[in-house]
LUMMAR-430229 format. One record per residue: residue in one letter; chain; x, z, y of N, C-alpha, C in turn. Coordinates in nm, 2 decimals. Each point is the difference from the previous one (the first is absolute). Layout:
LUMMAR-430229
{'A','A',{X,Z,Y},{X,Z,Y},{X,Z,Y}}
...
END
This chain:
LUMMAR-430229
{'M','A',{6.22,-4.99,2.38},{0.08,-0.02,-0.12},{0.14,-0.03,0.06}}
{'N','A',{0.10,0.08,-0.04},{0.13,-0.02,0.04},{0.10,-0.03,-0.12}}
{'G','A',{0.13,-0.01,0.02},{0.09,-0.01,-0.11},{0.02,-0.15,-0.04}}
{'P','A',{0.11,-0.02,-0.08},{0.02,-0.15,-0.04},{-0.11,-0.08,-0.04}}
{'S','A',{-0.09,0.05,-0.08},{-0.10,-0.08,-0.06},{-0.09,-0.05,0.11}}
{'A','A',{-0.03,0.07,0.11},{-0.09,-0.04,0.11},{0.10,-0.10,0.09}}
{'Q','A',{0.11,0.04,0.02},{0.09,-0.07,0.10},{0.05,-0.14,-0.06}}
{'M','A',{0.00,-0.01,-0.13},{0.07,-0.11,-0.06},{-0.11,-0.11,-0.04}}
{'R','A',{-0.13,0.04,0.01},{-0.10,-0.09,-0.04},{-0.03,-0.11,0.10}}
{'S','A',{-0.02,-0.12,-0.04},{-0.04,-0.11,0.09},{-0.15,-0.01,0.00}}
{'G','A',{-0.05,-0.10,0.07},{-0.14,-0.02,0.00},{-0.06,-0.05,-0.14}}
{'F','A',{0.08,-0.03,-0.09},{-0.04,-0.06,-0.12},{0.02,0.11,-0.12}}
{'G','A',{0.05,0.12,0.03},{0.02,0.10,-0.10},{0.13,-0.01,-0.06}}
{'K','A',{0.08,-0.11,0.05},{0.14,-0.02,-0.06},{0.10,0.09,0.07}}
{'I','A',{0.08,0.05,-0.08},{0.12,0.08,0.07},{0.10,-0.09,0.06}}
{'R','A',{0.05,0.03,0.14},{0.09,-0.08,0.05},{0.13,0.01,-0.06}}
{'P','A',{0.09,-0.09,0.03},{0.13,0.00,-0.06},{0.08,0.12,0.08}}
{'H','A',{0.11,0.05,-0.07},{0.08,0.10,0.06},{0.10,-0.07,0.10}}
{'T','A',{0.02,0.07,0.12},{0.11,-0.05,0.08},{0.11,0.11,0.00}}
{'I','A',{0.12,-0.04,-0.04},{0.12,0.09,-0.03},{0.10,-0.04,0.10}}
{'I','A',{0.06,0.08,0.08},{0.11,-0.03,0.09},{0.13,0.08,-0.05}}
{'A','A',{0.11,-0.07,-0.02},{0.12,0.07,-0.05},{0.11,-0.04,0.10}}
{'L','A',{0.08,0.10,0.02},{0.12,-0.02,0.09},{0.13,0.00,-0.12}}
{'V','A',{0.07,-0.11,0.01},{0.09,-0.01,-0.11},{0.14,-0.04,0.06}}
{'E','A',{0.11,0.03,-0.08},{0.13,-0.05,0.04},{0.00,-0.15,-0.01}}
{'D','A',{0.08,-0.06,0.10},{0.00,-0.14,0.00},{0.13,-0.05,-0.09}}
{'R','A',{-0.04,-0.01,-0.13},{0.11,-0.02,-0.10},{-0.05,-0.11,-0.10}}
{'P','A',{0.09,-0.07,-0.06},{-0.05,-0.10,-0.10},{-0.07,0.07,-0.12}}
{'G','A',{-0.10,-0.06,-0.05},{-0.07,0.06,-0.12},{-0.11,0.10,0.02}}
{'V','A',{-0.01,0.05,0.12},{-0.10,0.10,0.03},{-0.14,-0.05,-0.02}}
{'L','A',{-0.03,-0.13,0.05},{-0.13,-0.05,-0.02},{-0.04,-0.01,-0.15}}
{'N','A',{0.10,-0.05,-0.08},{-0.02,-0.03,-0.14},{-0.02,0.14,-0.07}}
{'R','A',{0.07,0.11,0.03},{-0.03,0.13,-0.07},{-0.14,0.05,0.04}}
{'I','A',{-0.04,-0.02,0.12},{-0.12,0.06,0.05},{-0.13,-0.09,-0.07}}
{'A','A',{0.03,-0.12,0.00},{-0.11,-0.09,-0.05},{-0.01,0.03,-0.15}}
{'S','A',{0.11,0.02,-0.07},{0.00,0.03,-0.14},{-0.09,0.12,-0.04}}
{'K','A',{0.01,0.10,0.09},{-0.08,0.14,-0.02},{-0.16,-0.04,0.00}}
{'W','A',{-0.03,-0.08,0.10},{-0.14,-0.04,0.01},{-0.04,-0.08,-0.13}}
{'R','A',{0.07,-0.09,-0.04},{-0.02,-0.09,-0.11},{0.00,0.09,-0.13}}
{'Q','A',{0.08,0.09,-0.02},{0.00,0.09,-0.13},{-0.12,0.07,-0.01}}
{'R','A',{-0.06,0.03,0.11},{-0.14,0.08,0.00},{-0.11,-0.10,0.01}}
{'G','A',{0.02,-0.12,-0.01},{-0.12,-0.09,0.00},{-0.06,-0.03,0.13}}
{'F','A',{0.06,0.02,0.12},{-0.06,-0.02,0.12},{0.03,-0.14,0.03}}
{'N','A',{-0.10,-0.08,0.08},{0.03,-0.11,0.04},{0.02,0.01,0.16}}
{'I','A',{0.12,-0.06,0.06},{0.04,0.01,0.13},{-0.07,-0.11,0.06}}
{'E','A',{-0.10,0.03,0.09},{-0.08,-0.11,0.06},{0.08,-0.06,0.12}}
{'S','A',{0.06,0.09,0.07},{0.09,-0.06,0.10},{0.12,0.11,0.02}}
{'L','A',{0.10,-0.07,0.06},{0.13,0.08,0.02},{0.07,-0.05,0.14}}
{'A','A',{0.02,0.08,0.09},{0.07,-0.04,0.12},{0.11,0.09,0.01}}
{'V','A',{0.12,-0.06,0.03},{0.12,0.08,0.01},{0.08,-0.05,0.13}}
{'G','A',{0.06,0.10,0.07},{0.07,-0.03,0.12},{0.08,0.12,0.05}}
{'H','A',{0.09,-0.03,0.10},{0.07,0.11,0.06},{-0.08,0.10,0.06}}
{'S','A',{0.04,0.13,-0.01},{-0.07,0.10,0.07},{0.06,0.04,0.14}}
{'E','A',{-0.05,0.11,0.06},{0.07,0.04,0.12},{0.12,0.07,-0.03}}
{'K','A',{0.04,0.03,-0.12},{0.12,0.08,-0.03},{0.09,-0.10,-0.07}}
{'P','A',{0.13,-0.01,0.06},{0.10,-0.09,-0.05},{0.03,0.03,-0.15}}
{'G','A',{0.01,-0.10,-0.08},{0.03,0.02,-0.14},{-0.12,0.02,-0.09}}
{'L','A',{-0.11,0.01,0.05},{-0.12,0.02,-0.08},{-0.11,-0.11,0.04}}
{'S','A',{-0.05,-0.03,-0.10},{-0.13,-0.10,-0.01},{-0.13,0.07,-0.03}}
{'R','A',{-0.10,-0.05,0.07},{-0.14,0.04,-0.03},{-0.07,-0.09,-0.10}}
{'M','A',{-0.06,0.05,-0.11},{-0.08,-0.09,-0.09},{-0.14,0.04,0.02}}
{'T','A',{-0.09,-0.09,0.00},{-0.15,0.03,0.00},{-0.05,-0.07,-0.12}}
{'F','A',{-0.05,0.07,-0.10},{-0.06,-0.05,-0.12},{-0.14,0.02,0.00}}
{'V','A',{-0.07,-0.10,-0.04},{-0.15,0.02,-0.03},{-0.01,-0.03,-0.15}}
{'V','A',{-0.06,0.10,-0.06},{0.00,-0.01,-0.15},{-0.15,0.02,-0.03}}
{'D','A',{-0.04,-0.05,-0.13},{-0.14,0.01,-0.04},{-0.03,0.15,-0.02}}
{'A','A',{-0.12,0.04,0.00},{-0.04,0.14,-0.01},{-0.08,0.03,-0.12}}
{'D','A',{0.01,-0.07,-0.11},{-0.07,0.02,-0.11},{0.04,0.13,-0.07}}
{'T','A',{0.12,0.05,0.03},{0.04,0.13,-0.05},{0.07,0.07,0.12}}
{'N','A',{0.04,0.12,-0.02},{0.05,0.09,0.11},{0.15,-0.04,0.02}}
{'A','A',{0.03,-0.03,0.12},{0.13,-0.03,0.04},{0.10,0.12,0.02}}
{'E','A',{-0.06,0.12,0.00},{0.07,0.12,0.04},{0.13,0.02,-0.10}}
{'Q','A',{-0.01,-0.02,-0.12},{0.09,0.02,-0.10},{0.12,-0.09,0.03}}
{'V','A',{-0.03,-0.13,0.02},{0.11,-0.09,0.03},{0.08,0.04,0.14}}
{'V','A',{-0.08,0.04,0.09},{0.06,0.03,0.12},{0.10,0.11,-0.01}}
{'R','A',{-0.04,0.10,-0.09},{0.08,0.12,-0.02},{0.13,-0.05,-0.07}}
{'Q','A',{-0.01,-0.09,-0.11},{0.12,-0.05,-0.07},{0.10,-0.09,0.10}}
{'L','A',{-0.07,-0.08,0.08},{0.07,-0.08,0.11},{0.08,0.09,0.08}}
{'D','A',{-0.06,0.12,0.04},{0.07,0.10,0.10},{0.12,0.05,-0.06}}
{'K','A',{0.01,0.00,-0.15},{0.13,0.05,-0.06},{0.11,-0.10,0.00}}
{'L','A',{-0.03,-0.13,0.02},{0.11,-0.10,0.01},{0.09,0.03,0.11}}
{'I','A',{0.13,-0.01,-0.02},{0.11,0.03,0.09},{-0.01,-0.09,0.13}}
{'D','A',{-0.04,-0.12,-0.02},{-0.02,-0.10,0.11},{-0.12,0.03,0.10}}
{'V','A',{-0.09,0.08,-0.05},{-0.13,0.03,0.08},{0.02,0.12,0.08}}
{'V','A',{0.01,-0.02,0.14},{0.02,0.12,0.08},{-0.14,0.07,0.01}}
{'H','A',{-0.10,-0.07,0.03},{-0.13,0.06,0.00},{-0.12,-0.10,-0.04}}
{'I','A',{-0.11,0.05,-0.07},{-0.10,-0.09,-0.02},{-0.13,0.08,0.02}}
{'R','A',{-0.10,-0.08,0.03},{-0.13,0.06,0.04},{-0.11,-0.09,-0.03}}
{'D','A',{-0.11,0.05,-0.07},{-0.12,-0.08,-0.01},{-0.09,0.04,0.12}}
{'V','A',{-0.04,-0.10,0.09},{-0.06,0.01,0.11},{-0.14,-0.05,-0.01}}
{'S','A',{-0.05,-0.02,-0.13},{-0.13,-0.06,-0.02},{-0.12,0.09,0.07}}
{'Y','A',{0.02,0.13,0.00},{-0.11,0.09,0.05},{0.02,0.04,0.13}}
{'E','A',{0.09,-0.07,0.08},{0.04,0.05,0.12},{-0.05,-0.10,0.11}}
{'D','A',{-0.02,0.03,0.12},{-0.04,-0.09,0.11},{0.12,-0.09,0.04}}
{'I','A',{-0.01,-0.12,-0.05},{0.12,-0.10,0.02},{-0.04,-0.12,0.09}}
{'V','A',{0.10,-0.06,0.06},{-0.02,-0.13,0.06},{0.07,-0.09,-0.10}}
{'S','A',{-0.05,-0.11,-0.04},{0.06,-0.10,-0.09},{-0.02,-0.13,0.06}}
{'R','A',{0.10,-0.09,-0.02},{-0.01,-0.14,0.04},{0.07,-0.09,-0.11}}
{'E','A',{-0.03,-0.12,0.01},{0.05,-0.10,-0.09},{0.02,-0.14,0.10}}
{'M','A',{0.10,-0.06,-0.04},{0.02,-0.13,0.07},{-0.01,-0.11,-0.10}}
{'A','A',{-0.06,-0.12,0.05},{-0.02,-0.11,-0.09},{0.04,-0.12,0.08}}
{'M','A',{0.06,-0.11,-0.07},{0.02,-0.13,0.06},{-0.08,-0.10,-0.10}}
{'V','A',{-0.08,-0.08,0.06},{-0.09,-0.09,-0.07},{0.03,-0.14,0.05}}
{'K','A',{0.04,-0.09,-0.09},{0.02,-0.14,0.03},{-0.12,-0.08,-0.04}}
{'V','A',{-0.08,-0.06,0.10},{-0.12,-0.06,-0.03},{0.01,-0.16,0.03}}
{'K','A',{-0.07,-0.07,-0.08},{-0.01,-0.15,0.02},{-0.07,-0.01,0.12}}
{'A','A',{0.05,-0.09,0.09},{-0.07,-0.03,0.13},{0.03,-0.13,0.05}}
{'D','A',{-0.10,-0.07,0.06},{0.01,-0.12,0.06},{-0.07,0.01,0.15}}
{'R','A',{-0.01,-0.11,0.06},{-0.04,0.00,0.14},{-0.14,0.06,0.01}}
{'Q','A',{-0.09,-0.02,-0.11},{-0.14,0.04,0.01},{-0.01,0.15,-0.03}}
{'T','A',{0.08,0.05,-0.08},{0.00,0.14,-0.04},{0.08,0.10,0.06}}
{'R','A',{0.11,-0.05,0.07},{0.10,0.09,0.07},{-0.07,0.10,0.09}}
{'S','A',{-0.09,-0.05,0.08},{-0.05,0.09,0.12},{-0.09,0.10,-0.07}}
{'H','A',{-0.07,-0.03,-0.11},{-0.08,0.10,-0.08},{0.08,0.11,-0.05}}
{'I','A',{0.12,-0.04,-0.07},{0.09,0.10,-0.06},{0.05,0.09,0.12}}
{'I','A',{0.05,-0.06,0.10},{0.04,0.08,0.12},{-0.10,0.10,0.05}}
{'D','A',{-0.12,-0.04,0.01},{-0.11,0.08,0.05},{-0.02,0.13,-0.10}}
{'I','A',{0.01,-0.03,-0.14},{-0.01,0.11,-0.09},{0.12,0.09,0.02}}
{'A','A',{0.12,-0.05,0.01},{0.11,0.08,0.04},{-0.01,0.10,0.11}}
{'E','A',{-0.06,-0.06,0.11},{-0.02,0.08,0.12},{-0.10,0.11,-0.02}}
{'V','A',{-0.09,-0.02,-0.08},{-0.11,0.11,-0.03},{0.08,0.11,-0.05}}
{'F','A',{0.09,-0.02,-0.09},{0.08,0.10,-0.08},{0.11,0.05,0.07}}
{'K','A',{0.02,-0.05,0.14},{0.12,0.04,0.07},{0.14,-0.05,-0.08}}
{'A','A',{-0.02,-0.11,-0.07},{0.12,-0.05,-0.08},{0.07,-0.10,0.09}}
{'E','A',{0.13,-0.02,-0.03},{0.08,-0.10,0.08},{0.02,-0.12,-0.09}}
{'V','A',{0.01,-0.11,0.07},{0.04,-0.13,-0.05},{0.14,-0.01,0.01}}
{'V','A',{0.09,0.00,-0.11},{0.14,0.00,0.02},{0.06,-0.14,-0.04}}
{'D','A',{-0.08,-0.08,-0.06},{0.06,-0.14,-0.02},{-0.12,-0.10,-0.01}}
{'V','A',{0.02,-0.12,0.06},{-0.09,-0.11,-0.01},{0.07,-0.13,-0.03}}
{'E','A',{-0.05,-0.06,-0.10},{0.05,-0.13,-0.05},{-0.11,-0.10,0.00}}
{'P','A',{0.01,-0.13,-0.02},{-0.11,-0.09,0.00},{-0.11,0.03,-0.11}}
{'D','A',{0.05,0.05,-0.11},{-0.10,0.03,-0.10},{-0.01,0.14,-0.06}}
{'S','A',{0.05,0.09,0.09},{-0.01,0.15,-0.05},{0.02,0.09,0.13}}
{'I','A',{-0.04,0.12,-0.02},{0.01,0.10,0.10},{0.03,0.13,-0.07}}
{'I','A',{0.10,0.09,0.06},{0.03,0.12,-0.05},{-0.06,0.11,0.09}}
{'I','A',{-0.07,0.09,-0.05},{-0.06,0.12,0.07},{0.06,0.12,-0.04}}
{'E','A',{0.04,0.09,0.09},{0.04,0.14,-0.03},{-0.09,0.10,0.04}}
{'A','A',{-0.03,0.09,-0.09},{-0.10,0.10,0.04},{0.04,0.14,-0.05}}
{'T','A',{-0.02,0.10,0.09},{0.02,0.14,-0.04},{-0.13,0.07,0.02}}
{'G','A',{-0.02,0.09,-0.09},{-0.12,0.08,-0.01},{-0.02,0.09,-0.12}}
{'D','A',{-0.11,0.07,-0.02},{-0.02,0.06,-0.12},{-0.04,-0.10,-0.11}}
{'E','A',{0.00,0.05,-0.12},{-0.02,-0.11,-0.12},{-0.13,-0.07,0.00}}
{'N','A',{-0.11,0.07,0.06},{-0.13,-0.07,0.01},{0.00,-0.11,0.10}}
{'Q','A',{0.08,0.02,0.10},{0.00,-0.10,0.12},{0.08,-0.13,-0.06}}
{'I','A',{0.11,0.04,-0.07},{0.07,-0.11,-0.05},{-0.08,-0.08,-0.11}}
{'D','A',{-0.06,0.08,-0.08},{-0.09,-0.07,-0.11},{-0.11,-0.09,0.07}}
{'S','A',{-0.06,0.05,0.11},{-0.11,-0.08,0.07},{0.06,-0.13,0.05}}
{'L','A',{0.12,0.01,0.06},{0.06,-0.11,0.06},{0.03,-0.11,-0.11}}
{'V','A',{0.07,0.05,-0.11},{0.04,-0.09,-0.10},{-0.14,-0.06,-0.06}}
{'N','A',{-0.10,0.07,-0.02},{-0.14,-0.06,-0.05},{-0.04,-0.11,0.09}}
{'L','A',{0.01,0.02,0.13},{-0.06,-0.10,0.10},{0.10,-0.13,-0.02}}
{'L','A',{0.13,0.02,-0.01},{0.08,-0.11,0.01},{0.01,-0.07,-0.14}}
{'R','A',{-0.06,0.05,-0.10},{-0.02,-0.07,-0.13},{-0.07,-0.13,0.01}}
{'D','A',{-0.10,0.00,0.09},{-0.08,-0.12,0.03},{0.08,-0.12,0.05}}
{'Y','A',{0.12,0.03,0.04},{0.09,-0.11,0.06},{0.11,-0.03,-0.09}}
{'E','A',{0.01,0.06,-0.12},{0.11,-0.02,-0.10},{0.12,0.07,0.03}}
{'I','A',{0.02,0.11,-0.06},{0.13,0.07,0.02},{0.11,-0.07,-0.09}}
{'I','A',{0.11,-0.02,0.07},{0.11,-0.07,-0.08},{0.09,0.10,-0.04}}
{'E','A',{0.02,0.11,0.07},{0.09,0.11,-0.04},{-0.04,0.14,0.08}}
{'L','A',{0.01,0.11,-0.08},{-0.03,0.12,0.06},{0.10,0.11,-0.04}}
{'V','A',{0.04,0.08,0.09},{0.09,0.11,-0.03},{-0.05,0.12,0.07}}
{'R','A',{0.00,0.12,-0.06},{-0.04,0.13,0.06},{0.11,0.11,-0.03}}
{'T','A',{0.02,0.08,0.09},{0.10,0.10,-0.01},{-0.04,0.11,-0.08}}
{'G','A',{-0.13,0.04,-0.02},{-0.03,0.12,-0.06},{-0.02,0.10,0.11}}
{'R','A',{-0.06,0.11,-0.03},{-0.03,0.11,0.08},{0.12,0.07,0.05}}
{'V','A',{0.02,0.03,0.12},{0.09,0.11,0.06},{-0.10,0.10,0.06}}
{'A','A',{0.05,0.12,0.00},{-0.09,0.11,0.05},{0.08,0.11,0.07}}
{'M','A',{-0.06,0.08,0.09},{0.05,0.11,0.06},{-0.12,0.10,0.02}}
{'I','A',{0.03,0.12,0.00},{-0.08,0.11,0.02},{-0.04,0.01,0.15}}
{'R','A',{-0.12,0.01,0.03},{-0.04,0.01,0.14},{0.05,0.12,0.06}}
{'G','A',{0.01,0.00,0.13},{0.04,0.12,0.08},{0.15,0.03,-0.01}}
{'P','A',{0.04,0.11,0.04},{0.14,0.04,0.02},{0.07,0.03,-0.13}}
{'E','A',{-0.08,0.02,-0.11},{0.07,0.04,-0.13},{0.07,-0.13,-0.05}}
{'V','A',{0.12,0.03,-0.07},{0.07,-0.12,-0.06},{-0.02,0.01,-0.16}}
{'S','A',{0.01,-0.11,-0.06},{-0.02,-0.01,-0.14},{0.11,0.06,-0.08}}
{'H','A',{0.11,0.02,0.06},{0.13,0.05,-0.06},{0.06,0.10,0.10}}
{'P','A',{0.00,0.13,-0.03},{0.04,0.10,0.09},{0.15,-0.01,0.04}}
{'H','A',{0.03,0.02,0.12},{0.13,-0.01,0.04},{0.08,0.14,-0.02}}
{'E','A',{0.10,-0.02,-0.07},{0.08,0.12,-0.04},{0.10,0.04,0.12}}
{'E','A',{0.02,0.13,0.01},{0.09,0.05,0.11},{0.14,-0.04,-0.02}}
{'D','A',{0.04,0.02,-0.14},{0.14,-0.05,-0.03},{-0.01,-0.12,-0.08}}
{'E','A',{-0.04,-0.10,0.07},{-0.03,-0.13,-0.07},{0.14,-0.06,-0.06}}
{'E','A',{0.00,-0.04,-0.13},{0.11,-0.06,-0.07},{0.01,-0.14,0.06}}
{'Q','A',{0.12,-0.05,0.02},{0.02,-0.13,0.06},{0.01,-0.10,-0.12}}
{'F','A',{-0.07,-0.11,0.01},{-0.01,-0.09,-0.10},{0.06,-0.13,0.05}}
{'E','A',{0.09,-0.07,-0.08},{0.06,-0.13,0.04},{-0.07,-0.11,-0.07}}
{'R','A',{-0.03,-0.09,0.08},{-0.06,-0.12,-0.06},{0.11,-0.09,-0.07}}
{'A','A',{-0.04,-0.03,-0.13},{0.09,-0.09,-0.09},{0.05,-0.11,0.10}}
{'P','A',{0.11,-0.03,0.02},{0.05,-0.12,0.09},{-0.04,-0.13,-0.05}}
{'G','A',{-0.09,-0.06,0.07},{-0.04,-0.15,-0.03},{-0.08,-0.01,-0.11}}
{'I','A',{-0.05,0.11,-0.05},{-0.10,0.00,-0.11},{-0.12,0.09,0.03}}
{'H','A',{-0.12,-0.06,-0.04},{-0.13,0.06,0.03},{-0.06,0.03,-0.14}}
{'T','A',{-0.09,0.08,0.00},{-0.07,0.05,-0.13},{-0.10,-0.10,-0.04}}
{'W','A',{-0.05,-0.08,0.10},{-0.12,-0.08,-0.03},{0.04,-0.15,-0.01}}
END
């Protein structure tokens, strides 16, 4: 069984969220215009990661949106926005995705070594230690981050921040084709879209 229905199904018969990658001009208001399109169509943005791309003047956005409805129509509408250089739904493609999390956990002399042991199992780093807390930084797929967070809940999580998914297509293919006569984009001075 091939196609989106086979590829998008998880073990519980639930459709996975869509992963959308957009290459956009680095200008004020771009994020707001794009997020408004998702909102107008009733999509929930589960996560959003924005940062500079390999092309000066352009930023890459990775959206994870719920898949209760088809995202194709919104992707086509977003592709028409002047600020959007290229957009692609990579949900059906072979991708590598990662997320970063920082978790501040309540810790004392008795629990600190247990928390560090858990961090080591997940190849996470201890980035701060105080007499009554410890901060763990972890990078991995969402399931790994979820598992780490669930184990750390036993020690009382004080604060948690997650970046959301970033993704790339596996192999030599790029998510946004390189144009031979690439237009030069200038980054808005001192201003970022996020």
